[in-house]
C-alpha positions in Angstrom: 28.3 10.6 -18.8 30.1 9.1 -21.4 28.8 11.7 -24.5 25.8 10.3 -25.4 23.1 11.8 -26.4 20.6 9.4 -25.6 17.9 10.6 -22.9 18.6 9.5 -19.6 15.1 7.9 -19.4 15.3 5.6 -22.3 15.7 2.6 -20.4 12.3 2.6 -18.8 11.0 2.5 -22.6 10.5 -0.4 -24.6 8.7 -3.8 -23.8 10.1 -6.4 -21.0 12.4 -3.2 -20.1 10.5 -3.0 -17.0 7.4 -3.6 -15.3 5.8 -7.0 -14.1 7.5 -10.2 -13.2 4.2 -12.1 -14.1 4.8 -13.6 -17.4 1.7 -14.7 -19.2 0.3 -13.8 -22.0 -2.9 -12.2 -20.8 -1.2 -10.5 -18.2 1.5 -9.1 -20.8 -1.3 -8.7 -23.2 -3.7 -6.4 -20.7 -0.2 -4.7 -19.5 -0.3 -3.5 -22.8 -3.2 -2.8 -23.7 -3.3 -0.3 -20.4 0.1 1.3 -22.0 -1.7 1.7 -24.9 -4.4 3.3 -23.3 -2.1 6.2 -21.3 -0.2 6.7 -24.5 -2.8 8.2 -26.1 -4.9 9.6 -22.9 -1.9 11.6 -22.0 -0.6 11.9 -25.8 3.0 10.5 -24.4 4.9 9.3 -27.4 7.0 5.8 -27.3 10.0 7.6 -26.0 8.5 8.6 -22.7 9.3 6.5 -20.3 6.6 4.9 -18.9 5.7 2.1 -16.0 2.3 1.0 -15.4 2.3 -2.3 -12.5 0.1 -4.4 -10.8 0.6 -4.8 -7.3 -0.5 -6.2 -3.9 -1.8 -4.0 -1.3 -2.4 -5.6 2.8 -3.0 -2.9 3.9 -7.2 -2.1 5.3 -9.6 -1.0 3.2 -7.1 -1.5 0.3 -8.3 -4.0 -2.4 -6.2 -7.1 -2.8 -5.5 -5.8 -6.4 -4.5 -2.7 -6.9 -2.1 -0.8 -10.7 0.0 1.7 -10.5 1.0 4.2 -13.4 4.3 6.2 -13.3 5.3 8.3 -16.2 8.0 10.8 -16.6 7.5 14.2 -19.3 10.7 16.0 -18.0 13.8 14.2 -15.4 12.4 16.4 -12.7 7.6 15.8 -13.7 7.0 12.4 -12.9 3.3 11.4 -12.8 2.1 9.1 -11.0 -1.9 7.2 -10.1 -3.4 4.0 -8.4 -6.7 2.1 -10.1 -7.9 0.4 -7.4 -8.5 -2.3 -9.9 -6.0 -5.4 -11.7 -4.7 -4.7 -14.0 -6.9 -7.1 -16.7 -9.9 -4.8 -15.2 -8.7 -1.3 -16.3 -10.2 0.2 -18.4 -10.2 4.0 -20.5 -13.2 5.2 -17.8 -11.1 4.9 -14.8 -7.9 6.9 -15.8 -7.8 10.4 -15.3 -8.9 12.8 -17.9 -6.4 14.0 -20.1 -6.7 17.3 -18.4 -6.1 16.6 -15.3 -2.0 15.7 -16.1 -0.7 18.5 -14.4 -2.1 17.7 -11.3 -0.8 14.4 -11.3 3.2 15.7 -10.9 4.4 14.4 -8.2 6.5 17.5 -5.7 9.7 16.5 -5.8 10.3 15.8 -1.6 7.2 13.6 -1.6 6.8 10.6 0.4 3.8 8.7 1.0 2.6 5.1 1.3 -0.8 5.0 0.2 0.4 6.2 -3.6 
């Protein structure tokens, strides 16, 4: 490092730095709405790295569009979950309960094409 004291994850926070390739106003508004719900649900501050994206899935039994959420509470603690709906349909009832936050941590070395 160059001696800087900023978090190595700071590049993930903030609007427009990381996220969807779609730039329609309604899509970006949905993304910001879902991010706000996630920050509130899991008590994440604005500096907590958070990625919300909509992805296409071609696997059998998979919805055509799903929403993937990833956030880091420390460099070693990456939390991840999917909502099997397009981004614009995601609501508060689709998010895991706050008490499930520790269960959303992805173990180091865990690899899976489904999640």
